[in-house]
C-alpha positions, -999 to 999 in steps of 0.1 A, spaced: 6 -2 -3 9 35 -9 12 55 21 7 91 9 -14 107 -21 -45 81 -11 -80 101 0 -96 73 20 -124 65 40 -124 58 82 -155 46 99 -155 56 132 -128 83 126 -130 107 147 -120 87 179 -98 59 193 -80 35 170 -99 55 144 -87 92 152 -52 75 157 -50 64 118 -72 96 106 -38 115 125 -11 100 108 -27 96 72 -31 133 74 7 138 84 12 115 55 0 138 31 -29 117 24 -69 138 22 -89 114 49 -127 114 48 -145 104 89 -176 93 89 -194 83 127 -226 83 144 -223 114 166 -214 149 150 -205 166 177 -171 140 183 -166 143 142 -163 182 148 -139 182 178 -115 161 148 -118 186 124 -113 209 144 -80 191 155 -73 182 125 -84 209 96 -84 197 59 -105 164 74 -138 158 55 -169 146 77 -202 126 71 -220 121 99 -237 85 96 -252 60 117 -238 25 99 -258 5 118 -286 16 96 -287 1 63 -303 33 41 -276 52 56 -251 32 46 -261 35 14 -262 73 13 -226 73 23 -217 53 -10 -236 77 -29 -224 104 -11 -191 93 -18 -196 83 -57 -206 118 -62 -178 138 -42 -155 118 -39 -153 95 -69 -110 92 -67 -113 74 -33 -94 48 -37 -94 32 8 -115 21 27 -107 14 64 -139 -8 80 -132 6 116 -163 11 133 -168 -7 156 -189 -15 194 -182 -36 223 -205 -43 253 -195 -59 286 -226 -84 293 -235 -120 297 -259 -136 283 -278 -137 314 -280 -102 305 -318 -86 303 -308 -67 277 -282 -90 258 -302 -96 228 -309 -58 220 -271 -53 229 -261 -84 203 -279 -74 175 -261 -38 180 -228 -54 178 -238 -78 151 -254 -47 126 -219 -28 134 -190 -49 138 -204 -76 108 -233 -66 88 -219 -30 85 -181 -39 68 -200 -65 44 -228 -38 34 -203 -12 33 -169 -34 13 -201 -50 -14 -204 -9 -20 -172 5 -23 -156 -26 -47 -177 -10 -66 -155 21 -67 -131 15 -103 -106 36 -83 -104 14 -52 -70 -3 -49 -71 -8 -8 -95 -25 19 -84 -19 57 -101 -43 82 -96 -39 118 -102 -69 139 -92 -74 169 -62 -105 188 -99 -115 203 -100 -127 170 -82 -155 179 -87 -158 214 -121 -146 232 -125 -124 262 -159 -136 278 -170 -105 294 -170 -95 261 -175 -126 241 -204 -116 212 -179 -88 206 -149 -118 204 -172 -138 182 -180 -102 160 -143 -102 154 -132 -139 148 -161 -138 116 -142 -108 108 -108 -116 106 -125 -151 83 -142 -126 61 -108 -108 57 -89 -137 45 -120 -151 20 -122 -114 10 -81 -114 2 -83 -147 -21 -118 -135 -40 -100 -102 -48 -64 -110 -58 -65 -107 -98 -88 -78 -88 -57 -51 -82 -78 -44 -46 -47 -50 -12 -70 -64 15 -55 -54 47 -62 -64 82 -51 -41 110 -54 -62 145 -52 -46 177 -46 -57 213 -68 -41 236 -57 -1 235 -61 31 262 -95 39 240 -128 44 252 -143 12 237 -167 -7 258 -167 22 285 -151 53 300 -115 36 318 -121 0 312 -84 3 291 -68 27 312 -38 1 315 -37 -6 280 -7 8 257 -15 44 242 -31 41 205 -1 60 199 24 35 200 1 11 177 -4 34 152 35 34 148 42 1 149 20 -7 124 30 21 100 61 7 105 51 -29 92 31 -16 61 57 1 50 75 -29 45 47 -46 27 28 -64 52 -7 -69 53 -16 -84 88 -6 -64 110 -2 -70 148 11 -48 180 18 -62 217 0 -97 222 -24 -99 194 10 -109 173 14 -134 200 -20 -144 195 -18 -143 156 3 -170 158 -12 -194 188 -20 -226 183 -44 -254 198 -28 -253 229 -10 -218 234 -50 -208 224 -63 -227 254 -33 -208 278 -44 -176 262 -81 -182 272 -73 -191 306 -52 -160 310 -81 -136 298 -111 -154 315 -99 -167 351 -116 -195 372 
């Protein structure tokens, strides 16, 4: 992937990993479009990084995903990179009253939205790269976020198939595999002890420079290389009895 002179759409690009990617891509001389559900958060990102283009969009709504694509196709038809980053994480158990409703939300945003956006954006003749943000939890689940872990396992599996499907099309498929980072994913304060997003971003951009299409950091690198016995070991660490 060329790291400059791209036009890039980052879903969920106004916070967390998405904001880190936004900052780094802008520094690299790229045009960045970010979308998100909350206009105030988009406005904050635009104030911090003048030149970023924003679009309010609730990716859990199918019609809004279609509207997003149509807006891009009409106004930014030279867009060549799609970053499927937006995600939601709920800490819950199957016994929680709202379990199913929250699970549906996670499935819609973490699975159906990126699948739909991928199907839409591959229609752009300018598209050269799709970047999918999965998780180290795609390899070893954390039971407190069991549905989230499962959605990321699904998304990793799909990403592997997508890379194979598009191998002769000229569209590169890159998987970003973060561990827990110091973001508000799942709720404020839950990941305060985790590594900062900035360290993660610098690491994965070094990997991009080296031509890697699976970008890991810290414990996600170890989990991505796990076998059956080490998966069991990691599961016990993440989910003590």
